C-alpha positions as CSV (number, residue, x, y, z in Angstrom):
1,X,-1.7,-29.9,296.8
2,X,-0.3,-33.2,297.8
3,X,-0.1,-35.0,301.3
4,X,2.2,-32.4,302.9
5,X,-0.2,-29.6,302.1
6,X,-3.0,-31.4,303.9
7,X,-4.6,-29.5,306.9
8,X,-6.9,-32.3,308.3
9,X,-5.8,-34.1,311.4
10,X,-8.1,-36.6,313.0
11,X,-7.3,-37.5,316.6
12,X,-8.0,-41.0,316.3
13,X,-9.9,-43.0,319.2
14,X,-7.2,-44.3,321.5
15,X,-5.2,-41.2,321.4
16,X,-7.2,-39.3,324.2
17,X,-8.7,-41.7,326.2
18,X,-6.6,-41.6,328.7
19,X,-6.2,-45.4,329.6
20,X,-4.8,-48.9,327.9
21,X,-6.9,-49.7,325.2
22,X,-8.4,-52.8,327.4
23,X,-10.1,-50.6,329.5
24,X,-12.4,-47.9,329.3
25,X,-12.0,-44.2,328.4
26,X,-10.6,-42.5,331.8
27,X,-12.2,-39.5,329.8
28,X,-15.8,-38.3,328.8
29,X,-16.4,-38.3,325.5
30,X,-17.9,-34.6,325.7
31,X,-14.7,-33.7,327.4
32,X,-12.6,-35.5,324.4
33,X,-14.3,-33.7,321.7
34,X,-13.7,-30.1,323.4
35,X,-10.3,-31.0,323.8
36,X,-9.2,-32.3,320.6
37,X,-11.0,-29.2,318.9
38,X,-9.1,-26.5,321.1
39,X,-5.7,-28.6,320.0
40,X,-7.1,-28.2,316.4
41,X,-7.8,-31.8,315.5
42,X,-10.4,-31.4,312.7
43,X,-12.0,-34.7,314.2
44,X,-11.9,-37.2,316.5
45,X,-12.3,-41.2,316.0
46,X,-14.9,-42.8,317.4
47,X,-14.8,-46.6,318.9
48,X,-18.0,-49.2,318.1
49,X,-18.0,-50.3,321.9
50,X,-18.6,-46.6,323.1
51,X,-21.3,-46.0,320.3
52,X,-23.1,-49.4,321.7
53,X,-23.0,-48.6,325.1
54,X,-24.4,-44.9,325.1
55,X,-26.7,-44.8,321.8
56,X,-26.3,-43.3,318.7
57,X,-28.6,-39.8,319.9
58,X,-26.4,-39.5,322.5
59,X,-23.0,-39.9,320.7
60,X,-24.1,-36.9,318.3
61,X,-25.7,-34.9,320.8
62,X,-22.4,-35.1,322.9
63,X,-20.3,-34.7,319.7
64,X,-22.0,-31.3,319.1
65,X,-21.3,-31.0,315.9
66,X,-17.3,-31.9,315.9
67,X,-16.8,-34.4,313.3
68,X,-16.5,-37.8,313.8
69,X,-15.1,-39.2,310.3
70,X,-13.9,-42.8,311.4
71,X,-15.1,-45.3,313.4
72,X,-12.2,-47.6,314.8
73,X,-11.9,-50.8,314.9
74,X,-14.7,-53.0,313.6
75,X,-14.3,-56.5,314.9
76,X,-15.7,-59.9,314.3
77,X,-15.8,-60.5,310.5
78,X,-12.6,-62.4,310.6
79,X,-14.4,-64.9,312.7
80,X,-18.0,-64.8,310.5
81,X,-19.7,-62.6,313.3
82,X,-21.0,-59.5,313.1
83,X,-20.4,-58.0,316.2
84,X,-21.3,-54.1,316.3
85,X,-21.6,-53.6,312.9
86,X,-25.7,-52.4,313.1
87,X,-24.3,-49.9,315.4
88,X,-21.4,-48.3,313.5
89,X,-23.2,-48.3,310.1
90,X,-26.1,-46.2,312.3
91,X,-24.1,-44.3,313.5
92,X,-22.0,-43.6,310.8
93,X,-25.0,-42.7,308.5
94,X,-25.9,-40.4,311.1
95,X,-22.8,-38.5,311.1
96,X,-21.9,-38.7,307.6
97,X,-18.8,-41.1,308.5
98,X,-16.1,-41.7,305.8
99,X,-14.2,-44.7,307.0
100,X,-14.7,-47.5,309.1
101,X,-11.2,-49.3,310.0
102,X,-10.4,-53.1,310.7
103,X,-8.0,-55.4,311.2
104,X,-7.5,-58.8,311.8
105,X,-8.1,-60.8,315.1
106,X,-8.5,-64.3,314.2
107,X,-5.6,-66.5,312.5
108,X,-8.1,-67.3,309.4
109,X,-6.7,-68.5,306.4
110,X,-7.9,-67.9,302.6
111,X,-10.2,-67.9,300.9
112,X,-12.6,-67.6,304.1
113,X,-11.1,-64.5,305.4
114,X,-11.3,-63.1,302.0
115,X,-15.1,-64.2,301.8
116,X,-15.6,-62.6,305.2
117,X,-14.0,-59.6,304.1
118,X,-15.8,-59.1,301.1
119,X,-18.8,-59.4,303.0
120,X,-18.2,-57.2,305.4
121,X,-17.2,-54.7,302.9
122,X,-20.2,-54.5,300.8
123,X,-22.3,-54.3,303.8
124,X,-20.1,-51.3,304.8
125,X,-20.5,-49.8,301.0
126,X,-24.4,-50.0,301.4
127,X,-23.5,-47.1,303.9
128,X,-21.4,-45.0,301.4
129,X,-18.0,-46.0,304.1
130,X,-14.5,-46.8,302.8
131,X,-13.3,-50.4,304.9
132,X,-9.6,-49.0,305.9
133,X,-7.5,-52.3,306.9
134,X,-4.5,-51.6,309.1
135,X,-1.5,-54.4,309.3
136,X,-0.2,-54.6,312.2
137,X,3.5,-55.6,313.1
138,X,3.7,-59.2,315.1
139,X,-0.5,-60.2,313.4
140,X,-1.5,-61.8,310.8
141,X,-1.5,-59.4,308.5
142,X,1.7,-57.8,308.8
143,X,2.7,-55.5,305.7
144,X,0.8,-53.7,303.7
145,X,1.6,-56.5,300.8
146,X,-0.2,-58.5,302.8
147,X,-3.2,-56.6,303.5
148,X,-3.2,-55.8,299.5
149,X,-3.2,-59.5,298.8
150,X,-6.5,-59.8,301.4
151,X,-8.5,-56.6,299.2
152,X,-7.4,-58.1,296.0
153,X,-8.9,-61.5,296.7
154,X,-12.1,-60.2,298.6
155,X,-12.6,-58.2,295.4
156,X,-14.1,-55.5,297.5
157,X,-14.2,-51.8,295.8
158,X,-14.7,-49.9,298.6
159,X,-11.6,-50.9,300.4
160,X,-8.1,-49.9,300.8
161,X,-5.0,-49.8,303.2
162,X,-4.3,-47.8,306.7
163,X,-0.5,-46.8,306.9
164,X,0.1,-46.7,310.5
165,X,3.7,-45.8,310.9
166,X,4.7,-47.5,313.7
167,X,3.7,-50.9,312.6
168,X,5.0,-49.9,309.0
169,X,8.2,-49.0,310.5
170,X,8.5,-51.8,313.3
171,X,7.9,-54.3,310.2
172,X,10.6,-53.0,308.3
173,X,8.7,-51.9,305.8
174,X,10.4,-49.3,303.5
175,X,9.1,-46.9,300.9
176,X,9.8,-49.2,297.7
177,X,7.8,-52.2,299.7
178,X,5.2,-49.7,299.4
179,X,5.6,-48.4,296.0
180,X,3.1,-51.0,294.2
181,X,0.2,-50.6,297.0
182,X,0.4,-46.3,297.3
183,X,-2.9,-46.8,295.2
184,X,-4.5,-48.4,297.8
185,X,-3.4,-46.3,300.6
186,X,-6.7,-44.4,302.0
187,X,-5.8,-43.1,305.3
188,X,-2.7,-42.3,307.3
189,X,-1.8,-42.7,310.9
190,X,1.1,-40.9,312.4
191,X,2.8,-41.7,315.7
192,X,6.5,-43.2,317.0
193,X,8.4,-45.3,318.2
194,X,11.5,-46.6,320.8
195,X,15.2,-47.2,319.2
196,X,14.6,-50.6,320.8
197,X,11.5,-52.3,320.8
198,X,10.4,-53.5,324.5
199,X,11.1,-57.3,324.8
200,X,7.2,-57.8,324.3
201,X,5.9,-56.9,321.1
202,X,2.3,-56.4,322.8
203,X,3.4,-54.1,325.3
204,X,5.5,-52.0,323.0
205,X,2.3,-51.7,320.8
206,X,-0.4,-51.1,323.1
207,X,2.1,-49.0,325.6
208,X,5.0,-47.4,323.9
209,X,3.3,-46.6,320.3
210,X,5.0,-42.7,321.3
211,X,3.4,-39.4,320.3
212,X,5.3,-38.1,316.7
213,X,8.4,-36.4,317.6
214,X,9.0,-38.5,321.2
215,X,10.7,-41.5,319.0
216,X,12.8,-42.4,316.1
217,X,11.3,-42.4,313.2
218,X,11.8,-39.7,311.2
219,X,8.2,-38.9,309.9
220,X,8.6,-35.8,307.9
221,X,11.0,-38.0,305.4
222,X,8.6,-40.6,305.9
223,X,5.6,-38.3,304.5
224,X,8.1,-37.1,301.8
225,X,8.5,-40.3,300.7
226,X,4.4,-41.3,300.8
227,X,3.9,-38.0,299.2
228,X,6.4,-39.0,296.0
229,X,4.5,-42.2,295.5
230,X,1.1,-40.2,294.9
231,X,-0.2,-41.1,298.5
232,X,-2.4,-38.2,299.2
233,X,-4.7,-39.1,301.9
234,X,-6.4,-38.7,305.5
235,X,-4.1,-38.2,308.2
236,X,-4.6,-39.1,312.1
237,X,-2.3,-39.4,315.0
238,X,-2.3,-42.0,317.0
239,X,-0.9,-42.6,320.3
240,X,-0.9,-45.8,322.5
241,X,1.4,-44.8,325.1
242,X,1.4,-44.8,329.3
243,X,3.1,-41.9,329.7
244,X,0.7,-40.1,327.1
245,X,-2.4,-41.7,328.5
246,X,-0.8,-40.2,332.3
247,X,-1.3,-36.7,331.2
248,X,-4.2,-34.0,331.6
249,X,-6.5,-34.3,328.7
250,X,-5.7,-30.7,327.1
251,X,-2.0,-31.5,327.2
252,X,-2.2,-34.7,325.6
253,X,-4.4,-33.3,323.1
254,X,-2.4,-30.4,322.5
255,X,0.6,-32.8,322.3
256,X,-0.4,-35.4,320.1
257,X,-1.8,-32.4,317.6
258,X,1.7,-30.5,317.6
259,X,3.3,-33.4,317.0
260,X,1.4,-34.2,313.8
261,X,1.7,-31.1,312.7
262,X,5.6,-31.3,313.5
263,X,5.7,-34.0,311.2
264,X,3.8,-32.6,308.3
265,X,6.0,-29.4,308.5
266,X,9.1,-30.7,309.2
């Protein structure tokens, strides 16, 4: 058994909202959970803002038992704040979540960044959570190597790297670059990209992060390489695309799930 044999496939939070990430979801949480389940996803990632707005009891009731193994993205730690940590950790306890995913927004330099990251990871560990740090192309921490440096400097034993196919390929990171950090990978996000990026890198990342199979990344070959490196981590599909958002919810869920499965099957 290995990465290519996995049957788990989570719908990342933004994949089924039907809206740009800067706006509230177009589809209700109940509808997203039902659409994800019907499409064959094994879980749905949640966002802190939605948890805070609706309340934990309402979120749990709305999911109706459909798994929510991940919460993303947890913000604020890099600037010294805790934002929605309390609500996120309480929901994680209620649902038995395995991972909270985070990114860096503030341009804080070491060692303060590592100290703040360590503090957040320690608080997450009290709830049995793994912290997945997602390096993003054109961000302060843009590569798995930079993410690994932060994790190592923090000393956090419950932290690891989230590999997003779009960001890895946009950053020009090859399998040989990943090899030293393969043991730190805690989850993999599947998506695709345009052959030529949009002039605005933010627009490219937030509106043209395509459904698996709709772009130029050879995802199956990439997964074979990850498997060769010994990476065997939970899988998700994360699409942030204006065309994808415009689809009816059931079609968006079906296409995303099918794209993820096709990436595994080749």
